[in-house]
DSSP file (Angstrom, degrees, kcal/mol; ACC not computed):
  #  RESIDUE AA STRUCTURE BP1 BP2  ACC     N-H-->O    O-->H-N    N-H-->O    O-->H-N    TCO  KAPPA ALPHA  PHI   PSI    X-CA   Y-CA   Z-CA
    1    1 A M     >        0   0    0      0, 0.0     4,-2.3     0, 0.0     5,-0.2   0.000 360.0 360.0 360.0 -38.7  -54.2   -1.8 -122.8
    2    2 A K  H  >  +     0   0    0      1,-0.2     4,-2.2     2,-0.2     5,-0.2   0.894 360.0  51.2 -60.7 -40.6  -56.4    0.7 -124.6
    3    3 A C  H  > S+     0   0    0      2,-0.2     4,-2.7     1,-0.2    -1,-0.2   0.895 109.0  50.7 -63.7 -41.3  -54.7    3.5 -122.6
    4    4 A V  H  > S+     0   0    0      2,-0.2     4,-2.7     1,-0.2    -2,-0.2   0.908 109.9  50.1 -64.5 -42.0  -51.3    2.3 -123.6
    5    5 A L  H  X S+     0   0    0     -4,-2.3     4,-2.4     2,-0.2    -2,-0.2   0.909 112.0  47.5 -64.1 -41.4  -52.3    2.1 -127.3
    6    6 A R  H  X S+     0   0    0     -4,-2.2     4,-2.8     2,-0.2     5,-0.3   0.927 112.0  49.9 -64.3 -43.8  -53.6    5.7 -127.2
    7    7 A K  H  X>S+     0   0    0     -4,-2.7     4,-2.6     1,-0.2     5,-0.9   0.922 111.4  49.4 -60.1 -43.9  -50.5    6.9 -125.4
    8    8 A A  H  <>S+     0   0    0     -4,-2.7     5,-0.8     1,-0.2     4,-0.4   0.917 114.4  44.9 -61.3 -43.6  -48.3    5.2 -128.0
    9    9 A A  H  <5S+     0   0    0     -4,-2.4    -2,-0.2    -5,-0.2    -1,-0.2   0.876 120.4  38.6 -68.9 -37.6  -50.3    6.7 -130.8
   10   10 A C  H  <5S+     0   0    0     -4,-2.8    -2,-0.2    -5,-0.2    -1,-0.2   0.776 129.0  21.3 -88.8 -27.9  -50.5   10.2 -129.3
   11   11 A I  T ><>S+     0   0    0     -4,-2.6     3,-1.1    -5,-0.3     5,-0.6   0.851 119.6  46.4-106.8 -50.6  -47.0   10.7 -127.8
   12   12 A V  G > <S+     0   0    0     -5,-0.9     3,-2.4    -4,-0.4     5,-0.3   0.710  90.1  79.0 -79.4 -20.0  -44.5    8.4 -129.3
   13   13 A V  G 3 <S+     0   0    0     -5,-0.8    -1,-0.3     1,-0.3    -4,-0.1   0.832  91.1  59.7 -54.1 -29.7  -45.3    8.9 -132.9
   14   14 A F  G < 5S-     0   0    0     -3,-1.1    -1,-0.3    99,-0.1    -2,-0.2   0.650 117.6-114.0 -73.0 -15.0  -43.3   12.1 -132.5
   15   15 A G  T < 5S+     0   0    0     -3,-2.4    -3,-0.1    -4,-0.2    -2,-0.1   0.747  78.3 126.9  88.7  23.7  -40.2   10.2 -131.5
   16   16 A F      < +     0   0    0     -5,-0.6    -4,-0.1     2,-0.0    -3,-0.1   0.021  29.8 141.4-103.2  27.9  -40.0   11.5 -128.0
   17   17 A S        -     0   0    0     -5,-0.3    90,-0.0    89,-0.1    -5,-0.0  -0.383  47.7-148.5 -70.3 146.7  -39.9    8.1 -126.3
   18   18 A S        +     0   0    0     -2,-0.1     2,-0.1     2,-0.0    -1,-0.1   0.311  56.7 127.9 -94.6   8.0  -37.7    7.8 -123.3
   19   19 A L        -     0   0    0      1,-0.2     3,-0.1    84,-0.1    -2,-0.0  -0.443  43.7-164.1 -65.4 135.5  -37.0    4.1 -124.1
   20   20 A S        +     0   0    0      1,-0.3     2,-0.4    -2,-0.1    -1,-0.2   0.769  67.1  22.6 -95.0 -27.0  -33.3    3.5 -124.2
   21   21 A Q        -     0   0    0      0, 0.0     2,-0.3     0, 0.0    -1,-0.3  -0.999  65.5-141.6-144.8 138.6  -33.1    0.2 -126.0
   22   22 A A        -     0   0    0     -2,-0.4     2,-0.2    -3,-0.1    82,-0.0  -0.695  19.8-133.8 -94.0 150.4  -35.4   -1.6 -128.3
   23   23 A G     >  -     0   0    0     -2,-0.3     4,-2.3     1,-0.1     5,-0.2  -0.455  32.3 -97.2 -93.5 174.2  -35.8   -5.4 -128.2
   24   24 A V  H  > S+     0   0    0      1,-0.2     4,-1.8     2,-0.2     5,-0.1   0.856 123.1  48.6 -61.4 -36.0  -35.7   -7.7 -131.1
   25   25 A Y  H  > S+     0   0    0      2,-0.2     4,-2.2     1,-0.2    71,-0.3   0.875 111.1  47.7 -76.6 -36.9  -39.5   -7.8 -131.4
   26   26 A S  H  > S+     0   0    0      2,-0.2     4,-2.8     1,-0.2    -2,-0.2   0.845 110.3  54.9 -70.5 -30.9  -40.0   -4.0 -131.2
   27   27 A D  H  X S+     0   0    0     -4,-2.3     4,-2.7     2,-0.2    -2,-0.2   0.920 108.2  48.7 -61.6 -43.3  -37.2   -3.8 -133.9
   28   28 A D  H  X S+     0   0    0     -4,-1.8     4,-2.4     2,-0.2    -2,-0.2   0.907 112.1  48.5 -63.0 -41.3  -39.3   -6.2 -136.0
   29   29 A L  H  X S+     0   0    0     -4,-2.2     4,-2.7    63,-0.3    -2,-0.2   0.929 111.4  50.0 -64.5 -44.3  -42.4   -4.1 -135.5
   30   30 A S  H  X S+     0   0    0     -4,-2.8     4,-2.5     1,-0.2     5,-0.2   0.935 110.8  49.7 -57.5 -47.3  -40.4   -0.9 -136.3
   31   31 A R  H  X S+     0   0    0     -4,-2.7     4,-2.9     1,-0.2     5,-0.3   0.914 111.6  48.5 -59.9 -44.6  -39.1   -2.4 -139.5
   32   32 A C  H  X S+     0   0    0     -4,-2.4     4,-2.7     1,-0.2     5,-0.3   0.930 111.1  50.0 -62.7 -45.5  -42.6   -3.6 -140.5
   33   33 A L  H  X S+     0   0    0     -4,-2.7     4,-1.2     1,-0.2    -2,-0.2   0.917 116.4  41.5 -60.0 -44.1  -44.1   -0.1 -139.9
   34   34 A V  H  < S+     0   0    0     -4,-2.5    -2,-0.2    -5,-0.2    -1,-0.2   0.937 121.2  39.9 -70.2 -46.9  -41.4    1.6 -141.9
   35   35 A E  H  < S+     0   0    0     -4,-2.9    -2,-0.2    -5,-0.2    -3,-0.2   0.807 121.1  41.9 -75.2 -29.5  -41.2   -0.8 -144.8
   36   36 A S  H  < S+     0   0    0     -4,-2.7    -1,-0.2    -5,-0.3    -3,-0.2   0.647  88.7 100.9 -95.8 -15.6  -44.9   -1.5 -145.1
   37   37 A S     <  -     0   0    0     -4,-1.2    -4,-0.0    -5,-0.3     0, 0.0  -0.446  67.3-134.0 -71.9 144.5  -46.3    2.0 -144.6
   38   38 A T     >  -     0   0    0     -2,-0.1     4,-2.2     1,-0.1     5,-0.2  -0.449  25.1-105.2 -89.8 165.3  -47.3    3.7 -147.8
   39   39 A P  H  > S+     0   0    0      0, 0.0     4,-2.1     0, 0.0     5,-0.1   0.868 125.4  55.8 -56.1 -34.5  -46.5    7.3 -148.8
   40   40 A A  H  > S+     0   0    0      2,-0.2     4,-2.4     1,-0.2     5,-0.2   0.898 104.9  51.7 -65.5 -39.5  -50.1    8.0 -148.0
   41   41 A D  H  > S+     0   0    0      1,-0.2     4,-2.2     2,-0.2    -1,-0.2   0.927 111.1  47.3 -60.6 -45.1  -49.6    6.6 -144.5
   42   42 A K  H  X S+     0   0    0     -4,-2.2     4,-2.5     1,-0.2    -1,-0.2   0.865 110.5  52.6 -66.5 -35.2  -46.6    8.8 -144.0
   43   43 A S  H  X S+     0   0    0     -4,-2.1     4,-2.5     2,-0.2    -1,-0.2   0.911 108.2  50.5 -64.6 -42.8  -48.5   11.8 -145.3
   44   44 A V  H  X S+     0   0    0     -4,-2.4     4,-2.4     1,-0.2    -2,-0.2   0.917 111.3  49.2 -59.8 -43.5  -51.3   11.1 -142.8
   45   45 A L  H  X S+     0   0    0     -4,-2.2     4,-2.6     2,-0.2    -2,-0.2   0.925 111.3  48.0 -63.6 -45.6  -48.8   11.0 -140.0
   46   46 A V  H  X S+     0   0    0     -4,-2.5     4,-2.4     1,-0.2    -1,-0.2   0.904 112.6  49.0 -63.7 -41.8  -47.1   14.2 -141.0
   47   47 A K  H  X S+     0   0    0     -4,-2.5     4,-3.0     2,-0.2     5,-0.2   0.911 111.3  50.1 -63.8 -41.5  -50.4   16.0 -141.3
   48   48 A W  H  X S+     0   0    0     -4,-2.4     4,-1.9    -5,-0.2    -2,-0.2   0.922 110.6  49.1 -63.2 -43.8  -51.5   14.7 -137.9
   49   49 A M  H  X S+     0   0    0     -4,-2.6     4,-2.8     2,-0.2     5,-0.2   0.927 113.8  47.1 -60.7 -44.4  -48.2   15.9 -136.3
   50   50 A F  H  X S+     0   0    0     -4,-2.4     4,-2.1     1,-0.2    -2,-0.2   0.940 111.3  48.6 -64.4 -48.2  -48.6   19.3 -137.9
   51   51 A T  H  < S+     0   0    0     -4,-3.0    -1,-0.2     1,-0.2    -2,-0.2   0.835 115.6  46.3 -64.6 -29.7  -52.3   19.8 -136.9
   52   52 A S  H >< S+     0   0    0     -4,-1.9     3,-1.5    -5,-0.2    -2,-0.2   0.925 112.9  47.1 -74.9 -46.7  -51.4   18.8 -133.4
   53   53 A M  H >< S+     0   0    0     -4,-2.8     3,-2.0     1,-0.3     6,-0.2   0.775  96.9  73.9 -67.1 -25.0  -48.3   20.9 -133.0
   54   54 A A  T 3< S+     0   0    0     -4,-2.1    -1,-0.3     1,-0.3     9,-0.2   0.647  86.4  66.0 -64.1 -13.0  -50.2   23.9 -134.5
   55   55 A L  T <  S+     0   0    0     -3,-1.5    -1,-0.3    -4,-0.2    -2,-0.2   0.617  72.8 111.5 -82.5 -12.9  -52.1   24.1 -131.1
   56   56 A H  S X> S-     0   0    0     -3,-2.0     4,-2.0    -4,-0.2     3,-1.9  -0.408  75.8-127.4 -64.2 134.6  -48.9   25.1 -129.3
   57   57 A P  T 34 S+     0   0    0      0, 0.0     4,-0.5     0, 0.0    -1,-0.1   0.782 105.2  61.9 -56.1 -29.4  -49.2   28.7 -128.1
   58   58 A D  T 34 S+     0   0    0      1,-0.2    -4,-0.1     2,-0.1    -2,-0.1   0.734 122.2  19.6 -70.6 -20.2  -45.8   29.6 -129.6
   59   59 A V  T X> S+     0   0    0     -3,-1.9     3,-2.0    -6,-0.2     4,-0.6   0.468  93.5  99.9-125.5  -5.8  -47.0   28.8 -133.1
   60   60 A A  G >< S+     0   0    0     -4,-2.0     3,-1.1     1,-0.3     5,-0.2   0.854  83.0  53.9 -54.9 -39.2  -50.8   28.8 -132.9
   61   61 A E  G 34 S+     0   0    0     -4,-0.5    -1,-0.3     1,-0.2    -2,-0.1   0.659 104.7  56.9 -72.2 -12.8  -51.1   32.3 -134.4
   62   62 A M  G <4 S+     0   0    0     -3,-2.0     2,-0.4    -8,-0.1    -1,-0.2   0.553 103.1  61.1 -91.8  -9.1  -49.1   31.2 -137.4
   63   63 A S    <<  -     0   0    0     -3,-1.1     2,-0.1    -4,-0.6    -1,-0.0  -0.935  58.3-160.7-125.7 141.9  -51.4   28.4 -138.4
   64   64 A K        +     0   0    0     -2,-0.4     2,-0.6     2,-0.0    -3,-0.1  -0.416  31.3 155.7-115.8  55.3  -55.0   28.4 -139.4
   65   65 A V        -     0   0    0     -5,-0.2     2,-0.1    -2,-0.1    -2,-0.1  -0.729  33.9-142.4 -83.1 121.8  -55.9   24.7 -138.8
   66   66 A S     >  -     0   0    0     -2,-0.6     4,-2.6     1,-0.1     5,-0.2  -0.389  20.5-114.2 -80.6 162.3  -59.6   24.5 -138.2
   67   67 A E  H  > S+     0   0    0      2,-0.2     4,-2.5     1,-0.2     5,-0.2   0.844 119.4  55.1 -63.5 -33.0  -61.2   22.1 -135.7
   68   68 A V  H  > S+     0   0    0      2,-0.2     4,-2.6     1,-0.2    -1,-0.2   0.941 109.1  46.1 -64.7 -47.0  -62.8   20.3 -138.6
   69   69 A Q  H  > S+     0   0    0      2,-0.2     4,-2.5     1,-0.2    -2,-0.2   0.911 113.3  49.8 -61.3 -42.1  -59.4   19.8 -140.2
   70   70 A R  H  X S+     0   0    0     -4,-2.6     4,-2.6     2,-0.2    -2,-0.2   0.912 111.2  49.2 -63.8 -42.0  -57.9   18.7 -136.9
   71   71 A G  H  X S+     0   0    0     -4,-2.5     4,-2.3     2,-0.2    -2,-0.2   0.907 111.6  48.5 -63.5 -42.5  -60.8   16.2 -136.4
   72   72 A E  H  X S+     0   0    0     -4,-2.6     4,-2.5     2,-0.2    -2,-0.2   0.898 112.1  49.7 -63.9 -40.1  -60.3   14.8 -139.9
   73   73 A S  H  X S+     0   0    0     -4,-2.5     4,-2.6     2,-0.2     5,-0.2   0.909 109.9  50.4 -65.7 -42.9  -56.6   14.5 -139.3
   74   74 A N  H  X S+     0   0    0     -4,-2.6     4,-2.5     2,-0.2    -2,-0.2   0.917 112.2  47.8 -59.8 -43.8  -57.1   12.7 -136.0
   75   75 A K  H  X S+     0   0    0     -4,-2.3     4,-2.5     2,-0.2    -2,-0.2   0.928 112.5  48.0 -64.3 -45.9  -59.6   10.3 -137.7
   76   76 A A  H  X S+     0   0    0     -4,-2.5     4,-2.4     1,-0.2    -2,-0.2   0.907 113.4  47.8 -63.2 -41.7  -57.2    9.6 -140.6
   77   77 A A  H  X S+     0   0    0     -4,-2.6     4,-2.8     2,-0.2    -1,-0.2   0.902 111.9  49.7 -66.6 -40.4  -54.2    9.0 -138.2
   78   78 A A  H  X S+     0   0    0     -4,-2.5     4,-2.6    -5,-0.2    -2,-0.2   0.910 111.5  49.0 -63.9 -41.6  -56.3    6.7 -136.0
   79   79 A D  H  X S+     0   0    0     -4,-2.5     4,-2.6     2,-0.2    -2,-0.2   0.913 112.7  47.8 -63.3 -42.5  -57.4    4.7 -139.0
   80   80 A M  H  X S+     0   0    0     -4,-2.4     4,-2.7     2,-0.2     5,-0.2   0.926 112.3  49.0 -63.5 -45.8  -53.8    4.5 -140.2
   81   81 A F  H  X S+     0   0    0     -4,-2.8     4,-2.3     1,-0.2     5,-0.2   0.928 113.2  47.3 -58.9 -47.3  -52.6    3.4 -136.8
   82   82 A T  H  X S+     0   0    0     -4,-2.6     4,-2.4     2,-0.2     5,-0.3   0.911 112.3  49.4 -62.7 -43.7  -55.4    0.8 -136.5
   83   83 A K  H  X>S+     0   0    0     -4,-2.6     4,-2.0     1,-0.2     5,-1.9   0.936 112.7  46.8 -61.9 -46.6  -54.7   -0.6 -140.0
   84   84 A L  I  <>S+     0   0    0     -4,-2.7     5,-2.7     1,-0.2    -1,-0.2   0.892 118.7  41.1 -63.3 -38.8  -50.9   -0.9 -139.4
   85   85 A M  I  <5S+     0   0    0     -4,-2.3    -1,-0.2    -5,-0.2    -2,-0.2   0.786 124.8  33.4 -81.8 -27.7  -51.4   -2.6 -136.0
   86   86 A T  I  <5S+     0   0    0     -4,-2.4    -2,-0.2    -5,-0.2    -3,-0.2   0.557 135.5   9.4-108.2  -9.0  -54.3   -4.9 -136.9
   87   87 A Q  I ><5S+     0   0    0     -4,-2.0     3,-0.6    -5,-0.3     4,-0.3   0.575 125.0  40.7-129.8 -64.6  -53.6   -5.8 -140.6
   88   88 A T  I 3 <S+     0   0    0     -5,-1.9    -4,-0.2     1,-0.2    -3,-0.2   0.910 134.4  12.6 -63.9 -47.6  -50.3   -4.7 -142.0
   89   89 A C  T 3><S+     0   0    0     -5,-2.7     4,-2.6    -6,-0.3    -1,-0.2  -0.070  84.7 128.8-121.8  31.1  -48.0   -5.5 -139.1
   90   90 A V  H <> S+     0   0    0     -3,-0.6     4,-2.6     1,-0.2     5,-0.2   0.883  73.5  48.5 -60.8 -42.6  -50.3   -7.6 -136.9
   91   91 A E  H  > S+     0   0    0     -4,-0.3     4,-2.2     1,-0.2    -1,-0.2   0.923 114.1  46.1 -65.7 -43.1  -47.9  -10.5 -136.4
   92   92 A Q  H  > S+     0   0    0      2,-0.2     4,-2.4     1,-0.2   -63,-0.3   0.892 113.3  50.5 -64.7 -39.4  -45.0   -8.3 -135.5
   93   93 A A  H  X S+     0   0    0     -4,-2.6     4,-2.4     2,-0.2     5,-0.2   0.920 109.5  50.1 -65.5 -44.2  -47.3   -6.3 -133.1
   94   94 A K  H  X S+     0   0    0     -4,-2.6     4,-2.6    -5,-0.2    -2,-0.2   0.933 114.0  44.5 -60.0 -46.9  -48.6   -9.4 -131.4
   95   95 A K  H  X S+     0   0    0     -4,-2.2     4,-2.7     2,-0.2     5,-0.4   0.902 111.8  52.6 -66.1 -40.8  -45.1  -10.8 -130.8
   96   96 A A  H  X S+     0   0    0     -4,-2.4     4,-2.2   -71,-0.3     5,-0.5   0.922 114.0  42.6 -61.8 -43.6  -43.7   -7.4 -129.6
   97   97 A I  H  X S+     0   0    0     -4,-2.4     4,-1.4     3,-0.2    -2,-0.2   0.916 115.0  50.8 -68.4 -42.5  -46.5   -7.0 -127.1
   98   98 A K  H  < S+     0   0    0     -4,-2.6    -2,-0.2    -5,-0.2    -1,-0.2   0.924 124.3  25.6 -61.4 -46.2  -46.2  -10.7 -126.0
   99   99 A Y  H  < S+     0   0    0     -4,-2.7    -1,-0.2    -5,-0.2    -2,-0.2   0.706 137.6  23.1 -96.1 -22.0  -42.5  -10.7 -125.4
  100  100 A E  H  < S-     0   0    0     -4,-2.2     3,-0.3    -5,-0.4    -3,-0.2   0.460 101.2-123.6-126.0  -4.2  -41.7   -7.0 -124.7
  101  101 A G    ><  -     0   0    0     -4,-1.4     3,-2.1    -5,-0.5     4,-0.3  -0.092  47.7 -50.8  85.5 173.6  -44.9   -5.5 -123.4
  102  102 A P  T >> S+     0   0    0      0, 0.0     3,-1.5     0, 0.0     4,-0.9   0.725 123.7  74.8 -58.9 -23.9  -47.0   -2.6 -124.6
  103  103 A A  H 3> S+     0   0    0     -3,-0.3     4,-2.2     1,-0.3     5,-0.2   0.755  81.9  71.5 -62.0 -21.8  -43.9   -0.3 -124.6
  104  104 A A  H <> S+     0   0    0     -3,-2.1     4,-2.4     1,-0.2    -1,-0.3   0.824  92.2  56.3 -63.0 -30.4  -42.8   -2.1 -127.8
  105  105 A I  H <> S+     0   0    0     -3,-1.5     4,-2.5    -4,-0.3     5,-0.2   0.918 105.6  51.0 -66.0 -42.4  -45.6   -0.3 -129.6
  106  106 A Q  H  X S+     0   0    0     -4,-0.9     4,-1.8     1,-0.2    -2,-0.2   0.934 110.5  48.7 -59.2 -46.2  -44.2    3.0 -128.5
  107  107 A Q  H  X S+     0   0    0     -4,-2.2     4,-1.9     1,-0.2    -2,-0.2   0.922 110.6  51.1 -60.7 -44.5  -40.7    2.0 -129.7
  108  108 A G  H  X S+     0   0    0     -4,-2.4     4,-2.0     1,-0.2    -1,-0.2   0.916 113.2  43.6 -60.0 -44.8  -42.1    0.9 -133.1
  109  109 A F  H  X S+     0   0    0     -4,-2.5     4,-2.5     2,-0.2    -1,-0.2   0.729 105.8  63.2 -77.4 -20.3  -44.0    4.1 -133.7
  110  110 A T  H  X S+     0   0    0     -4,-1.8     4,-2.2    -5,-0.2    -1,-0.2   0.957 108.3  41.8 -61.9 -49.8  -41.0    6.2 -132.5
  111  111 A I  H  X S+     0   0    0     -4,-1.9     4,-2.4     2,-0.2    -2,-0.2   0.921 113.9  52.0 -64.2 -44.5  -39.0    4.8 -135.4
  112  112 A F  H  X S+     0   0    0     -4,-2.0     4,-2.3     1,-0.2    -1,-0.2   0.913 110.7  48.6 -58.3 -44.0  -41.9    5.2 -137.8
  113  113 A G  H  X S+     0   0    0     -4,-2.5     4,-2.3     1,-0.2    -1,-0.2   0.877 109.6  52.4 -64.3 -38.3  -42.4    8.8 -136.7
  114  114 A Q  H  X S+     0   0    0     -4,-2.2     4,-2.3     2,-0.2    -2,-0.2   0.914 110.2  47.7 -64.5 -42.3  -38.7    9.5 -137.1
  115  115 A V  H  X S+     0   0    0     -4,-2.4     4,-2.1     2,-0.2    -2,-0.2   0.921 112.0  49.1 -65.4 -43.4  -38.7    8.2 -140.7
  116  116 A A  H  X S+     0   0    0     -4,-2.3     4,-1.9     1,-0.2    -1,-0.2   0.896 111.5  50.8 -62.8 -38.6  -41.8   10.2 -141.6
  117  117 A G  H  X S+     0   0    0     -4,-2.3     4,-2.4     2,-0.2    -2,-0.2   0.894 107.3  52.7 -64.4 -40.7  -40.1   13.3 -140.1
  118  118 A Q  H  X S+     0   0    0     -4,-2.3     4,-1.3     1,-0.2    -1,-0.2   0.903 109.4  49.5 -61.4 -40.8  -37.0   12.7 -142.2
  119  119 A E  H  X S+     0   0    0     -4,-2.1     4,-0.6     2,-0.2    -1,-0.2   0.870 108.6  53.6 -66.8 -35.9  -39.0   12.5 -145.3
  120  120 A L  H >< S+     0   0    0     -4,-1.9     3,-1.1     1,-0.2     6,-0.2   0.944 111.2  44.6 -61.7 -48.1  -40.8   15.7 -144.4
  121  121 A F  H 3< S+     0   0    0     -4,-2.4    -1,-0.2     1,-0.2    -2,-0.2   0.687 105.4  63.3 -72.3 -17.5  -37.5   17.5 -144.0
  122  122 A A  H 3< S+     0   0    0     -4,-1.3    -1,-0.2    -5,-0.2    -2,-0.2   0.632  74.4 112.7 -80.2 -14.2  -36.1   16.0 -147.2
  123  123 A N  S <X S-     0   0    0     -3,-1.1     4,-3.1    -4,-0.6     5,-0.3  -0.385  75.3-128.7 -59.0 132.8  -38.8   17.8 -149.2
  124  124 A P  H  > S+     0   0    0      0, 0.0     4,-2.2     0, 0.0     5,-0.2   0.854 106.8  50.5 -55.6 -38.5  -37.1   20.4 -151.4
  125  125 A N  H  > S+     0   0    0      2,-0.2     4,-1.9     1,-0.2     5,-0.1   0.911 114.3  43.8 -66.6 -41.3  -39.4   23.2 -150.3
  126  126 A V  H  > S+     0   0    0     -6,-0.2     4,-2.6    -3,-0.2     5,-0.2   0.923 113.2  51.3 -68.9 -44.3  -38.9   22.4 -146.6
  127  127 A A  H  X S+     0   0    0     -4,-3.1     4,-2.1     1,-0.2    -2,-0.2   0.893 109.5  50.9 -60.2 -40.2  -35.1   22.0 -147.1
  128  128 A K  H  X S+     0   0    0     -4,-2.2     4,-0.8    -5,-0.3    -1,-0.2   0.914 110.8  48.3 -64.0 -43.2  -34.9   25.3 -148.8
  129  129 A A  H >< S+     0   0    0     -4,-1.9     3,-0.7     1,-0.2     4,-0.3   0.910 111.6  49.6 -64.4 -41.5  -36.8   27.0 -146.0
  130  130 A L  H >< S+     0   0    0     -4,-2.6     3,-1.6     1,-0.2     4,-0.3   0.865 104.2  59.2 -65.0 -35.4  -34.6   25.4 -143.4
  131  131 A A  H >< S+     0   0    0     -4,-2.1     3,-1.3     1,-0.3     4,-0.5   0.735  87.1  77.8 -66.0 -21.4  -31.5   26.5 -145.3
  132  132 A G  G X< S+     0   0    0     -4,-0.8     3,-0.9    -3,-0.7     4,-0.3   0.734  78.8  71.7 -60.5 -21.8  -32.7   30.1 -144.9
  133  133 A L  G X  S+     0   0    0     -3,-1.6     3,-2.0    -4,-0.3     4,-0.5   0.889  88.1  62.4 -59.0 -39.3  -31.4   29.9 -141.3
  134  134 A G  G X  S+     0   0    0     -3,-1.3     3,-0.6    -4,-0.3    -1,-0.2   0.754  90.9  66.2 -60.8 -25.7  -27.9   30.0 -142.6
  135  135 A E  G <  S+     0   0    0     -3,-0.9    -1,-0.3    -4,-0.5    -2,-0.2   0.693 107.6  40.3 -68.5 -17.5  -28.4   33.5 -144.1
  136  136 A H  G <  S+     0   0    0     -3,-2.0     2,-0.4    -4,-0.3    -1,-0.2   0.405  86.6 108.3-115.0   0.5  -28.8   34.9 -140.6
  137  137 A I    <   -     0   0    0     -3,-0.6     2,-1.4    -4,-0.5     3,-0.2  -0.661  68.5-131.1 -83.1 133.2  -26.2   33.1 -138.6
  138  138 A D     >  -     0   0    0     -2,-0.4     4,-2.3     1,-0.2     5,-0.2  -0.684  27.8-179.4 -83.8  90.4  -23.2   35.2 -137.6
  139  139 A I  H  > S+     0   0    0     -2,-1.4     4,-2.9     1,-0.2     5,-0.2   0.874  78.0  54.8 -62.1 -40.4  -20.4   32.9 -138.7
  140  140 A D  H  > S+     0   0    0      2,-0.2     4,-2.4     1,-0.2    -1,-0.2   0.923 109.7  46.6 -61.6 -44.1  -17.6   35.2 -137.6
  141  141 A K  H  > S+     0   0    0      2,-0.2     4,-2.9     1,-0.2     5,-0.3   0.929 113.4  48.8 -64.0 -45.2  -19.0   35.4 -134.1
  142  142 A L  H  X S+     0   0    0     -4,-2.3     4,-2.6     1,-0.2     6,-0.4   0.936 112.9  48.0 -59.1 -47.0  -19.5   31.6 -133.9
  143  143 A S  H  X>S+     0   0    0     -4,-2.9     5,-1.5     1,-0.2     4,-1.0   0.912 114.9  45.8 -60.5 -43.5  -15.9   31.0 -135.1
  144  144 A S  H  <5S+     0   0    0     -4,-2.4     3,-0.3    -5,-0.2    -2,-0.2   0.950 118.1  39.6 -65.9 -51.5  -14.5   33.5 -132.7
  145  145 A V  H  <5S+     0   0    0     -4,-2.9    -2,-0.2     1,-0.2    -1,-0.2   0.873 123.6  39.0 -69.4 -38.8  -16.4   32.3 -129.6
  146  146 A L  H  <5S-     0   0    0     -4,-2.6    -1,-0.2    -5,-0.3    -2,-0.2   0.482 107.1-119.0 -94.0  -2.8  -16.2   28.6 -130.3
  147  147 A G  T  <5 +     0   0    0     -4,-1.0    -3,-0.2    -3,-0.3    -4,-0.2   0.832  58.4 155.1  70.0  32.5  -12.6   28.6 -131.6
  148  148 A L      < -     0   0    0     -5,-1.5    -1,-0.2    -6,-0.4     2,-0.1  -0.608  51.8 -96.7 -89.3 151.8  -13.6   27.3 -135.1
  149  149 A P        -     0   0    0      0, 0.0     2,-0.1     0, 0.0    -1,-0.1  -0.426  45.5-107.8 -64.8 141.0  -11.5   28.0 -138.1
  150  150 A K              0   0    0      1,-0.1   -10,-0.1    -2,-0.1   -11,-0.0  -0.420 360.0 360.0 -70.0 145.0  -12.8   31.0 -140.1
  151  151 A Q              0   0    0     -2,-0.1    -1,-0.1    -3,-0.1   -11,-0.0   0.411 360.0 360.0-103.8 360.0  -14.5   30.1 -143.4
């Protein structure tokens, strides 16, 4: 069970679960995680995702996350995960595991991670940076090749 919880915390928080359908109990757990998590919880999750992704070789040189910062982020995320599962959403978590198995935790944190990600991208500074992509897209080429109406 400990391995499943770690896997859920480390992999599925990103929303990369291969689960195709959620059950009623994992839906309840998802709802509780999203509705009961605080802005601070979501901030912890986003920081943890960033410090983890910063290790990928394609972006590692662009980020200066220290091992101390990564360790602090891991600890904060683990504390948040434990609080949500053992206090905030404990009844939903128990039922989800009882009736749908440990994979229900993965489903619950998949949704929680997606919501936290949406909030990250909704930040005006992030949205502005993402919009910068449009400045470099060749609209004429896209329209021509894909048969789209010219704008």
